[in-house]
C-alpha positions in Angstrom: 103.3 110.1 151.2 101.3 112.7 153.0 101.4 111.3 156.5 101.0 112.9 159.9 104.3 113.6 161.6 105.5 110.6 163.5 105.6 112.8 166.7 101.8 112.7 166.6 101.8 108.9 166.9 99.8 109.1 170.1 97.0 111.1 168.4 94.2 108.9 167.2 92.1 109.8 164.2 90.2 112.9 165.4 87.0 112.5 163.4 85.5 109.7 165.4 83.3 110.2 168.4 85.0 107.5 170.5 88.4 108.7 169.3 89.9 108.8 172.8 90.1 105.0 172.7 91.4 104.7 169.1 95.0 104.3 168.3 97.1 105.8 165.5 96.0 103.0 163.1 92.3 103.1 163.6 92.0 100.2 166.2 89.6 100.7 169.0 91.4 99.8 172.2 89.4 98.7 175.1 91.1 97.1 178.1 94.7 98.0 177.4 94.2 101.6 176.3 95.8 103.2 179.4 98.9 101.0 179.3 99.2 101.6 175.5 99.0 105.3 176.0 101.6 105.2 178.8 103.9 103.2 176.5 103.3 105.6 173.6 104.1 108.6 175.7 107.6 107.3 176.3 108.0 105.7 172.8 107.3 109.0 171.1 110.7 110.4 172.1 112.3 107.3 170.5 110.2 107.8 167.4 111.1 111.4 167.0 114.8 110.6 167.4 114.6 107.8 164.8 112.5 110.0 162.5 115.2 112.7 162.4 117.9 110.1 161.8 116.0 108.4 159.0 115.1 111.7 157.3 118.8 112.6 157.3 119.9 109.1 156.0 117.3 109.3 153.2 118.2 112.8 152.3 121.9 111.8 151.9 121.1 108.5 150.2 117.7 108.5 148.5 118.2 104.9 147.3 117.8 102.5 150.1 120.8 100.2 149.8 121.3 97.1 152.0 124.2 97.8 154.3 125.1 97.6 157.9 123.9 101.1 158.7 120.5 100.6 157.1 120.2 97.2 158.9 121.0 98.8 162.2 118.4 101.6 161.5 115.8 99.0 160.5 116.3 97.0 163.7 115.8 100.2 165.7 112.5 100.9 164.0 111.3 102.6 160.8 109.2 105.7 161.4 105.7 105.4 160.0 106.2 108.1 157.4 109.1 106.1 155.8 107.7 102.6 156.4 106.0 102.0 153.0 109.2 103.3 151.2 111.6 101.1 153.2 109.4 98.0 153.1 109.0 98.4 149.3 112.8 98.9 148.8 114.0 96.2 151.2 111.7 93.5 150.0 112.2 93.9 146.3 108.6 95.0 145.9 109.5 98.4 144.4 111.7 96.8 141.8 108.9 94.3 140.8 106.3 97.1 140.6 108.5 99.2 138.4 109.3 96.3 136.1 105.6 95.6 135.5 103.7 98.9 135.1 100.0 98.5 134.8 100.1 94.8 135.9 98.1 95.3 139.0 95.3 97.2 137.2 95.2 94.5 134.5 94.6 91.9 137.2 91.6 93.9 138.5 90.3 94.5 134.9 90.2 90.8 134.0 87.3 88.4 134.3 87.1 87.3 137.9 86.7 83.8 139.3 83.3 83.7 141.0 84.4 81.2 143.7 87.4 83.4 144.5 85.3 86.5 144.8 82.8 84.7 147.1 85.5 83.3 149.4 87.1 86.7 149.8 83.7 88.4 150.4 83.0 86.0 153.2 86.1 87.2 155.1 85.5 90.9 154.6 83.5 91.5 157.7 85.8 89.4 159.8 88.8 91.5 159.0 89.5 93.9 161.9 86.0 94.4 163.1 87.6 96.7 165.8 89.2 99.0 163.3 87.2 102.1 162.3 89.0 102.2 158.9 87.6 98.8 157.9 84.0 99.3 159.1 81.9 98.7 156.0 79.8 101.7 156.9 82.8 104.0 156.8 82.4 106.4 153.9 86.0 106.0 152.8 86.5 102.6 154.4 89.4 100.4 153.3 87.2 97.3 152.7 87.1 98.0 148.9 90.9 98.4 148.8 91.3 95.2 150.8 89.0 93.3 148.5 90.8 94.5 145.4 94.3 93.6 146.7 93.1 90.0 147.7 91.3 89.5 144.4 94.3 90.7 142.3 96.6 88.5 144.4 94.3 85.5 144.0 94.6 85.8 140.2 98.3 86.6 140.3 99.2 83.5 142.3 96.6 80.9 141.4 98.5 78.1 143.2 97.6 80.0 146.4 94.4 81.8 145.4 93.1 83.0 148.8 93.2 81.5 152.2 92.4 82.8 155.7 95.1 84.8 157.3 95.9 86.7 154.1 93.1 89.2 154.7 94.9 90.4 157.9 98.2 90.7 156.2 96.7 92.7 153.3 94.8 94.8 155.8 98.0 95.8 157.7 99.8 96.6 154.5 96.9 98.8 153.4 96.9 100.6 156.8 100.6 101.4 156.4 101.0 102.1 152.7 97.5 103.7 152.1 98.0 102.3 148.6 96.5 99.3 146.9 99.2 98.6 144.3 102.0 98.9 146.9 100.1 96.6 149.2 99.7 94.1 146.4 103.5 94.0 145.6 104.4 93.8 149.3 102.0 90.9 149.6 103.7 89.3 146.6 107.1 89.8 148.3 106.0 88.2 151.5 104.1 85.3 150.1 106.2 84.6 147.1 109.7 85.2 148.4 110.0 85.9 152.1 107.8 83.2 153.5 108.4 79.8 152.1 105.1 78.2 151.1 103.0 79.2 154.1 99.8 79.7 152.2 99.7 77.0 149.5 96.9 74.5 150.0 99.2 71.9 151.7 100.8 74.7 153.8 104.0 72.7 153.8 106.2 75.7 154.6 104.1 76.6 157.6 104.1 73.0 158.9 107.9 72.9 158.4 108.6 76.1 160.2 106.6 75.0 163.2 108.8 71.9 163.5 111.9 74.0 162.9 111.0 76.1 165.9 110.6 72.9 167.9 114.2 71.9 166.9 115.5 75.3 167.8 113.9 75.2 171.2 115.6 71.8 171.8 119.0 73.5 171.5 118.2 76.9 173.0 115.8 75.9 175.8 116.4 72.2 176.3 114.1 71.8 179.3 111.2 73.4 177.4 112.1 71.2 174.4 111.8 68.1 176.7 108.4 69.2 178.1 107.0 69.9 174.6 108.2 66.5 173.3 105.6 64.8 175.6 102.9 66.3 173.4 103.1 65.2 169.8 101.8 67.9 167.4 102.0 70.5 170.1 103.7 73.2 167.9 100.8 73.3 165.5 98.5 74.0 168.5 100.6 76.8 170.0 102.4 78.6 167.2 100.6 78.1 163.9 98.7 81.4 164.3 101.9 83.2 165.3 103.4 82.3 161.9 100.4 82.4 159.6 99.3 85.8 160.8 102.9 87.1 161.2 102.0 88.0 164.8 99.0 90.2 163.9 96.4 90.0 166.6 98.9 88.0 168.7 101.3 90.9 169.7 100.5 94.6 170.1 100.5 96.5 166.8 103.6 98.7 167.3 105.5 95.5 168.1 104.1 93.7 165.0 105.1 96.7 162.8 108.7 96.7 164.2 108.9 92.9 163.6 107.7 93.5 160.0 110.4 96.2 159.5 113.0 93.5 160.1 111.0 90.8 158.3 111.0 92.8 155.0 114.7 93.6 155.5 116.1 90.4 156.9 113.7 87.7 155.9 111.8 84.9 157.7 114.4 84.1 160.3 113.0 87.1 162.2 109.8 85.1 162.9 111.9 82.5 164.8 113.8 85.2 166.8 110.5 86.5 168.0 109.1 83.1 168.9 112.3 82.0 170.7 112.4 85.3 172.7 108.9 84.8 173.9 109.6 81.1 174.8 113.0 81.9 176.5 111.5 84.8 178.5 108.7 82.6 179.8 110.6 79.3 180.4 109.7 79.2 184.1 106.0 79.5 183.4 106.1 76.9 180.6 107.9 74.4 182.8 105.2 74.7 185.5 102.7 73.4 183.0 101.3 70.0 184.1 99.0 69.3 181.1 98.3 70.1 177.5 95.7 72.8 178.3 98.2 74.4 180.8 100.8 74.6 178.0 98.3 76.1 175.5 97.2 78.7 178.1 100.8 79.6 178.9 101.5 80.2 175.2 98.4 82.4 175.0 99.4 84.5 178.0 103.0 85.0 177.1 102.1 87.3 174.1 100.3 89.8 176.4 101.5 92.2 179.0 104.2 94.8 179.3 107.0 92.6 177.9 105.5 92.6 174.4 103.9 96.1 174.7 107.2 97.8 175.1 108.2 97.3 171.5 111.5 99.0 171.7 112.9 96.9 174.5 111.3 93.8 173.0 113.0 94.3 169.7 116.4 94.7 171.3 115.8 91.4 173.1 114.9 89.4 169.9 118.4 90.2 168.6 120.2 89.2 171.9 118.3 86.6 173.9 118.1 83.8 171.3 121.9 84.1 170.5 123.2 83.5 167.0 120.7 82.2 164.4 122.0 82.0 160.9 119.9 81.5 157.7 122.2 78.5 157.0 121.0 76.8 160.3 117.4 77.5 159.5 117.7 76.2 155.9 119.3 72.9 157.1 116.6 72.4 159.7 113.9 73.3 157.1 115.3 70.6 154.8 115.3 68.0 157.6 111.8 68.8 158.9 110.3 69.0 155.4 111.7 65.6 154.6 110.2 64.2 157.8 106.8 65.7 157.2 106.6 64.4 153.6 107.7 60.9 154.8 105.0 60.9 157.5 102.4 62.1 155.0 103.3 59.5 152.5 102.8 56.8 155.1 99.3 57.9 155.9 96.6 55.9 154.2 
């Protein structure tokens, strides 16, 4: 991929008149631009160091195998110039794409469902209105690519079709890969394999994972668990957007991309590590809450500020603060919570 060197990560796209407030990914940054710039000035040294290590690793071993070294490297962050390649390899998307040449184009060439097209169209202007790459008036805007990826995916996975939240995920994938077909296959990896049933009409996977988080909080932060138990249905209110948008627009972009590095490599348990770290780190504030609006406000505030902006330190914390968290534990909890949800739903008139 012909990308700028990662060392220039602080440099926004130069062609825009307000470019002094635009980050590396085309987002206009208003209120937090100074703190973002400050963080990036320090983070660039980390990026350059990682970039050299990744280049050497990929030179010695062009095939990205899953092993402890690669896992460690992924947790420390994938430089932007290697991101598409690592995500494609780690998620199985590369393998899928190579095994079905021409499949993506065939989806775009087929007769399209009018309702699907209309639904996707409606969300186009809502997707990153603060990003210069997605402005519809931009000459080489990414809206067309975004539309194509979502349309192709809607035909590819008809059980899901299209639902809100998918536009943001596809948008991020396109920003990073600069490639429609790769974005489509990464979307397929996320929605089809990595995330269990988040986007189906019943959203059973999403509902389940919210409750799983509740169960994990009971064991890892019992006092918070007790407080939250006073408010039935609270997890849907405070974390459904975290999960459905995979932290897009919830956490700062560099932090989201670092989370996604691990999500593509290690799977959906990473989403729980992030949520638990945020909750554990803000226990004191949560426990001060005296009402449901207090709790909701606290959950909104905990995703902002220097703790989440400093992505490097934050990512170190997600692998230490929550303690051990195995896929076996999560699978057992998922089974239990899914059963409860289905029983409750079957009792409803």
